N, C-alpha and C positions, 0 to 999 in steps of 0.2 A: 789218066783215070779221073773221072768226075769226083771232085771232093765234096759234092753236096751230100749231106747226111740225111738218111731216111729215119725219122724218129716218131712219126705218128700216123694213125689211120684216119682216112676221111670217110665220107658217106659211102655205104656199100662195101666197106672193107678195103677200099683202094688206098694205097699208100700215097701220101703227098710229101714232096720234098720240103724240108725245113732248112733254110740256109744256115751256114755256120756264122759265128759272131763276126768273122772278118767280112763275109759277104753282106751282113746286115749293116755294119758300120760303113761299108763302101756305098751302099744305097743311100744312107743318111747323108754322107758327105756330098753325094751327087745331087741331093735334093736342095742343098744350099745352107747358108749360115743359120737361118732361123730354125730349120729342122735339127741341125747339130746342137744348137743351144738348148732346144727343148729336150732332146735326148739326153744330153749331159745333165741337165737339171733333174730329170726324172731318175737318172742313175744315181746321182749323189743323194737325192731324197730317200731312195730305197735303201742305199747303203747306210746312211746316217740313222735310219729308223731301226736298224739292227744293232746299233752301238749302244752300250750301257750309258746311262746318264751320268755325267760327272758329279762327284760329291759336292754338296753345298760348301761354299767357302767358310772357314772357321770364323767365329766371332773374334774381333780384335779389340785390344785395349789401346787407345790413343790418348796420351796425356796432352793437356793444353800447353800452350806456350807459357813460359815463366812470367809471372807478374807479381809485383809487391802488393800485399794486402795488409797495411798497417792496422793495428788495433785502435779503434776510436774510443773516446771517453764513454760513449753510450754503451759500447760493447763491454768495456771494463766494468761499468756500473752494473749492468745486468748480470754479469758473471759473479761479481762480488756479492750481490744479493742472494745468490744461491747457497752461499756458505752457511752451514749449520742446518740446512733443510734435510729432511729425510729423503734418501735416494729412492727413486722409483724402482719398484721390484720388476724383474724381468726373468724370463727363461728363454734359452736359445740353444742351438747346436752349433759349435764352432767348426771350422774347416777340417779339424782332426776327427770329427764325429763325436766329440765329447759333449754331453749334456751339461750346460752350465747355467747358473742363475746368480742373481745378486747375493742371495744368501750363501751359496757355496763359495763364491769368490771373495766374500768378506768374512768368512769364518776364521777368526783368529788372525787375520792379516788385513792390512789396507789394500785397496784396489786402485789401480791407475787405469782409467778408460781413455783411450786415444781415438778420437773420431776422425774418420777418413772419408773424404769425398773422392769417388772413384777415379776421376780424371785429373785430380788436382796435383800440379807439380810441387806445390808447397808441402803437401802431405808426404810426398816422396822425399823431399828435402829434409823434413823434420824427423822422418823415420829412423835415421841412424842414432839420434839422441834418445828416442824411446827404446831402441835396442840397447843403448848403454844403461838405461835404468833397469831393463830386464837383466842385463849382464851383472851389474853391480848389486842388485837388490832382489834377485830371483828367490832367495831364501827368506826374504823379509816382507815381500809384497807380491801381489798378482798384477801382471800387466796384460791388458787385453785390448786389441783394436776392434773397433766397430765400424763397418763400412756399408755405405748405402748401395748395396749391390746384391744380386742373386748369388747363390753359391757358386755357379759357373763363372760369373764375372769376378767374384771375389777371389776365386782360385787363380784366374789370370793375373789379377793384381798381385797376389801373393807370389806367384812364379816370377813376375817381372821385378818386384821390389824386394822380395826375400826378407820379410820381417822375422825377427827372432822371438816374437811373441805370438800367441794365438790370435786368430781373426774370427770375428763373429759376423756373418752376413746379415744385414738388416735391410732387405729390399723395400719394405714398407716404411722404413725409418721410424719404427715404433720406439726403439731405444733412443735413437738420436733426438727425436722430438721430446721424449720424456725427460731428457737431460738438458733440453733447451740449447743444444749445440747448433749454432746458426751457420757455421762454416767448418770446413775441414781444418784439422790441426787443433781444434778445441780439445782440451784435456781436463779431465775431472778426477780429483783424488777423493776417494770414499774411505771412511774409517772402518775398522772392524766393527761389525754390527750394523753398518749401513747408513751412516750419515755423511753428507757431503762436507768435506773439510774445506775444499776450495775448488772453484772452477776457473780454469785459465782459458781465455779466448784466443790464445796464440802461444808462441814460444819465444824465448830469448835466453841469453846467458843467465840473467837474474832469475828468470822463471825456473830454469833447470836447477839452480842453486836452491831456490825456495822449495820446490816440490821434493827434492831429495832430502833437504833438512827436515821437512815434515814427515817423510817416510821413516827417517831414522828415529824421530821422536815417537811416532805412533808404534813403531816396532820395538823400541827400547834397545836399539843397537848403537854401537859407537859410530863416530863419523867415518864415512868412506869418501875420500876425495875424488869424486867422479869428474873427469874433464868435461868442460862445457864449450870449449873452442872447437870449431869456428862457428858456433851458433850466432845468429844475429844479435846485435847489441840492443836493438829496440824490438818490442813485441811485434811479432809478425804472425798473421793468421793465414787462412787458406781460402779456397773457392767456396762460394755460397752453395749450400745444399739445395737441390731442386725443390721448388715450391716455397722457399723461405722468402718472406717479404720483409725488407729492411728499409729504414729511412734513407733518404738520398745520400746523407753523409756517411753511410756505412757501406754503400755499394762500390 
């Protein structure tokens, strides 16, 4: 029996045979490699056109390689000059969706602001010590991180590093600039009422002892011996915030 399939009508109502797929591919093979390649290319193109587009790859957070950023004399001088100044007011929404401001965060309590550069490994390294401040003094002060990132990227950082304190996304770096934080790891202590007690251009064992001592004095609480090991012995800072221009000895 002839396996040719009758599937369409030609001019005048006459039926014309349309060959089966097997017959069609036989003729293509007989025509040579060039015809086969063209037919396969057309087939794959038509098939791919019907496939759904794959989703865009998710944004990823990649930390830089570790590098020491010692605090220079000039960095320490600029930070010291901020002591006693009135803190810049700000309003923001943290990653938990809470509306926060300088006024609300310093109402009856001192405030610790920890500045984070998104890809900085030093910020990730300093984070456990800011966690300790939150753990030991959560009833006596507010601890907040400020990161130079969109809410989406700030959330990725938070999921990767898991801070125990709230995070404020600051993609335009308005808060970061207002507090003159040049690098990640900069930490500023603000008194109840909104004055800068001290700005720290990095962290170390002595820095952690100093800031916790000041928190205790501002809050009127007894000494709480917070461990500071194995923090660096010398003041260590983080990566430069984008757009920050520093003298050569600070880069």
